[in-house]
Structures are given as C-alpha cells and as structure tokens.
C-alpha positions, 0 to 999 in steps of 0.5 A, spaced: 500 500 499 506 504 501 508 503 494 502 504 491 501 511 495 507 513 492 505 511 485 498 515 486 502 521 489 506 521 482 501 520 478 497 526 481 503 531 481 503 530 473 496 530 472 495 537 475 501 539 471 498 537 465 491 540 467 494 547 470 497 548 463 494 553 459 491 550 452 494 555 446 490 550 442 482 553 442 477 555 438 476 562 434 471 568 436 468 567 430 468 560 428 467 559 420 460 556 419 461 548 417 456 544 417 459 536 418 453 533 415 455 536 408 463 535 408 466 531 403 473 530 405 477 534 401 484 535 405 489 540 403 496 542 406 498 548 403 506 550 404 506 547 411 512 547 417 512 544 423 517 543 428 516 541 436 517 546 442 523 542 444 527 542 439 534 543 439 535 551 434 540 546 430 535 542 427 531 543 422 523 543 421 520 536 422 516 539 416 519 543 411 514 546 407 509 540 406 504 541 399 499 535 399 492 535 396 488 529 398 481 528 394 474 526 397 475 518 398 482 518 396 486 513 401 493 514 401 499 513 405 505 516 408 510 510 408 518 512 411 522 510 416 522 510 424 522 517 426 522 520 419 515 525 421 510 521 418 505 521 424 506 528 425 500 530 419 495 527 422 497 530 428 495 537 425 489 535 421 485 534 428 490 540 431 493 536 436 498 540 434 498 547 430 502 549 424 509 553 424 507 556 418 502 554 412 495 552 413 491 546 413 484 546 409 478 542 410 473 543 404 477 550 403 476 551 411 482 553 415 481 548 421 484 554 425 477 557 422 473 551 425 470 551 432 474 544 436 466 542 437 465 541 429 471 535 428 467 531 434 464 525 433 456 523 435 457 522 443 454 514 443 449 512 445 447 508 451 442 504 448 446 503 441 453 501 445 454 496 451 458 498 458 465 499 456 470 499 461 478 497 462 476 490 464 470 490 459 468 492 452 461 490 449 460 491 442 465 497 441 466 498 434 459 502 435 463 507 440 462 514 436 456 512 432 450 516 430 445 515 436 439 516 431 441 510 428 435 504 428 436 498 431 437 494 424 442 499 422 446 500 428 446 492 428 448 492 420 453 497 423 456 494 428 458 488 423 460 492 417 465 497 421 469 491 424 469 487 417 471 494 413 478 494 420 479 487 419 477 487 427 473 481 426 477 477 430 472 480 436 467 474 433 472 469 434 472 468 443 466 464 446 463 469 448 464 474 441 464 481 443 462 480 450 468 477 451 473 480 458 479 483 455 483 484 460 485 491 464 486 497 457 485 491 453 492 488 455 489 481 452 489 484 445 495 485 441 497 492 438 495 490 432 489 488 435 487 494 439 489 498 433 484 495 429 479 496 435 480 503 434 480 504 427 473 500 427 469 505 432 473 511 428 468 508 422 462 507 425 462 514 426 462 515 418 467 521 418 469 526 412 476 525 413 479 519 417 487 519 419 490 513 422 497 511 424 499 504 425 506 499 424 507 493 422 513 488 423 516 485 416 515 478 419 507 479 420 503 474 417 496 473 416 492 468 420 486 464 417 480 468 417 473 466 419 467 467 415 465 475 417 458 476 418 455 480 411 453 487 411 448 490 407 450 497 403 445 501 406 450 503 412 456 503 408 461 508 411 464 510 405 471 509 401 475 504 406 480 507 410 
C-alpha cells in the first residue's frame, strides 16, 4: 500500500501539472460556419512547416514546406523510416498541434478558423453501446456512432465497422464481443487494439479519417473465419 501511495502521489503531481498548463489550441472567437453533415473530406496542406517546441535550434523543421492535396474518397499512405515525421501531419489535421507556418484546410476552410467541437464525433448512445471499461468492452465498434440510428442499422454497422477495420477477431472467442479482454485491453496484441480503435472511428462515418499504424515485416496474416455480411445501406464511405 505504501508503494501504491507513492505511485499515486507521483501520478497526481503529473495530473495537476498537465491540467494547470495553459491550453494554446482553442476555438476562434468567431468560428467559420461549418456543416459537418455536408462535409466531403477534401484535405489540403499548403506550405506547412512544423517544429516541436523542445527541438534544438540547430535541428531543422520536422515538416519543411509540405504541399499535399488529398481528394474526397482518396486513400493515401505516408511510408517512411521510424522517426521520419509520418505521424506529425496526422496530429496537425485534428489540431493536436498547430502548424508553425502554412495552412491546413478541410473543404477549403482553414482548420484554425473552425470550432474545435465541429470535428468531434457524435456521442455514443447508451442504448446502442454496451458498457465499456478497462476490464470489459461490449459492442465497442459502435462507440461514436450516430445515436439516431435504428436498431437494425446499428446492428448492421456493428458488423460492417469491424469487417472494414479487419477486426473480426472480436467474434472468435466463445463470448464474442462480450469477452473480458483484461485491463486496458492488455490481453489483445498491439495490432488488435489498433484495429478495434479503427473500427470505432469507422462507425462514426467521418469525412476525414487519419490513423497511424506500424506493422512488422515478419507479420503474417492468420486464417480468417467468415465474417458477418453487412448491407450497403450503412456503408461508412470509402475504405480507410
């Protein structure tokens, strides 16, 4: 108990340090009008520069004048060596960081002119999603789905999202999606946790979907079991 108390004290110190830090990424006073339902997902990076705040002065920018145009419905992969800056653009699009210079637009609207809440997914509906905790996760593929979905559409989407994200392993245990997976999903591999998170994102049917993944060169797919078929009515759009 004494050891746990010391760990808790250290964790609380860090918690309050983070909570007391001033948030510099905020919504503008007069955000641009944006209708998320009408979004088509055209993403453009125009002369984007970025460097981390703690980068040494002699080190150049992580992103140095990046121009990128991703069309609606297009799937694009950034491939490179570890530490090459692949994940940095993914953090800039949702404004986890702000660009040092240049601009990022979604549907021709600068993301810095948008209200931060316009990019948040719909809250999960208690009637559509079973309880999810560090020790138990139910139909987590519906987390973030539209709460207005009918029971039938929600059921179809709960099958379509895992199938699209290659997360149909969730149906393999005897209890299926009700299987106890352990604290923070530690009984799952890193790749399985990534695919489950991706299924959740797909269920929200976003206009823009960014994800980061690393796969070992020695990875080999295991035999697949037939996955439940889904109707075309609840398609989340182009595959990620």
